[in-house]
N, CA and C of each residue as an Amber inpcrd file, in Angstrom:
protein
   243
  26.5850000   0.9750000  20.5990000  25.5570000   1.9690000  20.8610000
  24.9220000   2.4580000  19.5550000  25.7170000   2.5410000  18.4880000
  25.1620000   2.9880000  17.2090000  24.1380000   1.9810000  16.6970000
  24.4410000   0.6850000  16.8290000  23.4840000  -0.3300000  16.3830000
  22.2040000  -0.2560000  17.2050000  22.3320000  -0.0290000  18.5090000
  21.1450000   0.1240000  19.3600000  20.3150000   1.3240000  18.9140000
  20.9990000   2.4110000  18.5680000  20.3170000   3.6190000  18.0950000
  19.5530000   3.3130000  16.8040000  20.2190000   2.6360000  15.8800000
  19.5600000   2.3040000  14.6130000  18.3640000   1.3900000  14.8450000
  18.5410000   0.3750000  15.6820000  17.4290000  -0.5330000  15.9730000
  16.2540000   0.2230000  16.5870000  16.5490000   1.1520000  17.4830000
  15.4850000   1.9480000  18.1070000  14.7950000   2.8430000  17.0910000
  15.5780000   3.4900000  16.2380000  15.0020000   4.3700000  15.2170000
  14.1050000   3.5880000  14.2660000  14.5290000   2.3920000  13.8940000
  13.7460000   1.5860000  12.9550000  12.4000000   1.1610000  13.5410000
  12.2780000   1.1740000  14.8540000  10.9910000   0.8650000  15.4850000
   9.9400000   1.9240000  15.1510000  10.3770000   3.1030000  14.7630000
   9.4640000   4.2030000  14.4380000   9.2090000   4.3280000  12.9320000
   9.6900000   3.3670000  12.1710000   9.4990000   3.4070000  10.7190000
   8.0160000   3.3040000  10.3690000   7.6440000   4.0480000   9.3410000
   6.2740000   4.0470000   8.8310000   6.3440000   3.6230000   7.3720000
   5.5340000   2.6350000   7.0120000   5.5460000   2.1100000   5.6470000
   4.1860000   2.3300000   4.9980000   4.2170000   2.6030000   3.7040000
   2.9930000   2.7760000   2.9260000   3.0770000   1.9330000   1.6690000
   1.9510000   1.3510000   1.3010000   1.8640000   0.6470000   0.0230000
   1.4300000   1.6660000  -1.0190000   2.1770000   1.7480000  -2.1010000
   1.9220000   2.7420000  -3.1400000   0.9790000   2.1950000  -4.2090000
   0.5060000   3.0710000  -5.0690000  -0.4660000   2.7090000  -6.1040000
   0.0410000   1.6070000  -7.0250000   1.3510000   1.5590000  -7.2520000
   1.9090000   0.5250000  -8.1390000   2.2750000  -0.7550000  -7.3770000
   1.7830000  -0.8630000  -6.1350000   2.0150000  -2.0070000  -5.2510000
   3.4340000  -2.1090000  -4.7090000   4.2470000  -1.0940000  -4.9240000
   5.5600000  -1.0420000  -4.2770000   5.3610000  -0.3850000  -2.9070000
   6.4430000  -0.2040000  -2.1700000   6.3460000   0.3360000  -0.8170000
   7.2810000   1.5160000  -0.6270000   6.8650000   2.4190000   0.2380000
   7.7460000   3.4990000   0.6830000   7.8470000   3.3930000   2.1990000
   8.9630000   3.8700000   2.7130000   9.1530000   3.8560000   4.1570000
   9.9120000   5.0920000   4.5880000   9.6460000   5.5470000   5.7920000
  10.3630000   6.6910000   6.3440000  10.4160000   6.5600000   7.8560000
  11.3460000   7.2970000   8.4460000  11.4650000   7.3540000   9.8980000
  11.2750000   8.8180000  10.2810000  10.0690000   9.1950000  10.6990000
   9.7890000  10.6020000  10.9910000  10.7300000  11.2260000  12.0250000
  11.2070000  10.4460000  12.9810000  12.1300000  10.9790000  13.9890000
  13.4950000  11.3220000  13.3950000  13.7820000  10.8120000  12.2090000
  15.0700000  11.0450000  11.5360000  14.7830000  11.6810000  10.1780000
  14.5610000  12.9930000  10.1490000  14.1420000  13.6780000   8.9270000
  15.0560000  13.3990000   7.7350000  14.4330000  13.0390000   6.6350000
  15.1830000  12.7740000   5.4110000  15.4280000  11.3060000   5.1490000
  15.1170000  10.4560000   6.1180000  15.2910000   9.0230000   5.8770000
  14.0410000   8.5030000   5.1860000  14.1980000   8.1440000   3.9340000
  13.0920000   7.6300000   3.1360000  13.6490000   6.5860000   2.1810000
  12.8270000   5.5930000   1.8810000  13.2700000   4.5270000   0.9860000
  12.0680000   3.9600000   0.2430000  12.3780000   3.2600000  -0.8300000
  11.3560000   2.6230000  -1.6540000  11.8050000   1.2110000  -1.9890000
  10.8480000   0.3210000  -2.1990000  11.1750000  -1.0420000  -2.5950000
   9.9820000  -1.7090000  -3.2440000  10.2610000  -2.6860000  -4.0710000
   9.1850000  -3.4160000  -4.7390000   8.4010000  -4.2900000  -3.7640000
   9.0650000  -4.7130000  -2.6790000   8.4060000  -5.4830000  -1.6320000
   8.6210000  -4.7580000  -0.3050000   7.8290000  -5.1360000   0.6870000
   7.9860000  -4.5230000   2.0030000   9.3710000  -4.8270000   2.5670000
   9.8320000  -6.0560000   2.4100000  11.1540000  -6.4150000   2.9280000
  12.2590000  -5.6420000   2.2160000  12.1380000  -5.4760000   0.9020000
  13.1360000  -4.6890000   0.1580000  13.1310000  -3.2460000   0.6470000
  11.9540000  -2.7170000   0.9150000  11.8440000  -1.3470000   1.4270000
  12.4850000  -1.2430000   2.8070000  12.2550000  -2.2320000   3.6560000
  12.8730000  -2.2330000   4.9920000  14.3940000  -2.2140000   4.8930000
  14.9440000  -3.0250000   4.0050000  16.3980000  -3.0790000   3.8440000
  16.9410000  -1.7500000   3.3170000  16.2350000  -1.1590000   2.3670000
  16.6540000   0.1380000   1.8240000  16.5690000   1.2330000   2.8930000
  15.5270000   1.1620000   3.7220000  15.3750000   2.1630000   4.7790000
  16.4860000   2.0200000   5.8200000  16.8530000   0.8000000   6.1230000
  17.9650000   0.5740000   7.0540000  19.2520000   1.1760000   6.4970000
  19.5010000   0.9830000   5.2050000  20.6920000   1.5620000   4.5640000
  20.6110000   3.0870000   4.5520000  19.4220000   3.6270000   4.2850000
  19.2480000   5.0870000   4.2820000  19.5010000   5.6590000   5.6730000
  19.0230000   4.9690000   6.7000000  19.2530000   5.4140000   8.0760000
  20.7460000   5.4030000   8.3990000  21.4240000   4.3670000   7.9850000
  22.8650000   4.2820000   8.2340000  23.5960000   5.4390000   7.5610000
  23.2680000   5.7140000   6.3070000  23.8940000   6.8350000   5.5910000
  23.5710000   8.1670000   6.2630000  22.3210000   8.3440000   6.6630000
  21.8850000   9.5700000   7.3350000  22.6590000   9.7680000   8.6300000
  22.8080000   8.6840000   9.3860000  23.4910000   8.7520000  10.6710000
  24.9760000   9.0620000  10.5020000  25.6280000   8.4130000   9.5630000
  27.0500000   8.6750000   9.3020000  27.2570000  10.1270000   8.8990000
  26.4120000  10.6200000   8.0050000  26.5250000  12.0070000   7.5570000
  26.3260000  12.9760000   8.7220000  25.3120000  12.7270000   9.5360000
  25.0340000  13.6120000  10.6720000  26.1920000  13.6140000  11.6660000
  26.7550000  12.4620000  11.9320000  27.8740000  12.3830000  12.8750000
  29.1060000  13.0900000  12.3250000  29.3710000  12.9140000  11.0480000
  30.5340000  13.5670000  10.4270000  30.4210000  15.0810000  10.4460000
  29.2100000  15.5770000  10.2450000  29.0010000  17.0230000  10.1640000
  28.6460000  17.6550000  11.5060000  28.5520000  16.8500000  12.5420000
  28.2190000  17.3870000  13.8580000  26.7900000  17.8650000  13.9830000
  25.9000000  17.3260000  13.1550000  24.4890000  17.7140000  13.2150000
  23.8490000  17.1950000  14.5040000  22.8330000  17.9080000  14.9640000
  22.0700000  17.4370000  16.1150000  21.2770000  16.2040000  15.7100000
  21.3260000  15.1990000  16.5550000  20.5790000  13.9680000  16.3220000
  19.4490000  13.8720000  17.3380000  18.3120000  13.3400000  16.9280000
  17.2360000  13.1680000  17.8950000  17.6160000  12.1010000  18.9260000
  17.2140000  12.3150000  20.1560000  17.3860000  11.2950000  21.1870000
  16.2410000  10.3070000  20.9990000  16.5810000   9.0400000  20.8340000
  15.5690000   8.0210000  20.5680000  15.6340000   6.9660000  21.6690000
  14.5250000   6.7860000  22.3540000  14.4410000   5.8110000  23.4520000
  15.5750000   5.9950000  24.4550000  15.9100000   7.2340000  24.7410000
  16.9560000   7.5430000  25.7090000  18.3720000   7.4330000  25.1720000
  18.5270000   7.0720000  23.9040000  19.8550000   6.9500000  23.2930000
  20.2390000   8.2780000  22.6610000  21.3210000   8.8560000  23.1400000
  21.7760000  10.1710000  22.6950000  23.1800000  10.0450000  22.1120000
  23.2960000  10.2160000  20.8000000  24.5930000  10.1240000  20.1260000
  25.2360000  11.4870000  19.9060000  24.6300000  12.5360000  20.4260000
  25.1960000  13.8710000  20.2660000  26.4760000  14.0030000  21.0740000
  27.3590000  14.8470000  20.5870000  28.6050000  15.1100000  21.3050000
  28.2800000  15.7600000  22.6370000  29.0570000  15.4270000  23.6840000
  28.7580000  15.9680000  25.0200000  28.6390000  17.4860000  25.0560000
  29.4770000  18.2080000  24.3050000  29.4020000  19.6720000  24.3460000
  28.0780000  20.1900000  23.8120000  27.3820000  19.4070000  22.9830000
  26.0740000  19.8320000  22.4820000  24.9910000  19.6220000  23.5340000
  25.2770000  18.8070000  24.5340000  24.2870000  18.5240000  25.5710000
  24.3130000  19.5540000  26.6900000  25.3260000  20.4130000  26.7060000
  25.4330000  21.4210000  27.7610000  24.5900000  22.6420000  27.4240000
  24.0190000  23.2890000  28.4730000  23.1910000  24.4840000  28.2190000
  23.9860000  25.6400000  27.6720000
């Protein structure tokens, strides 16, 4: 389920070509996930690693995670009113 969540989150990635011809990428649904690379593919790989680190940190600290494409990794007690 975690891999499905990551794959879904990466579908929302936004990439920009920078003035020095390198790339930046971020996933707006996952605040704080940002990466840079000399090529678009390098940026994609860095963003995937950043997302993984972000997700591990959020899960360890019990942070609220966005529901992405119906995938909810939040603890059940956080889903109750």
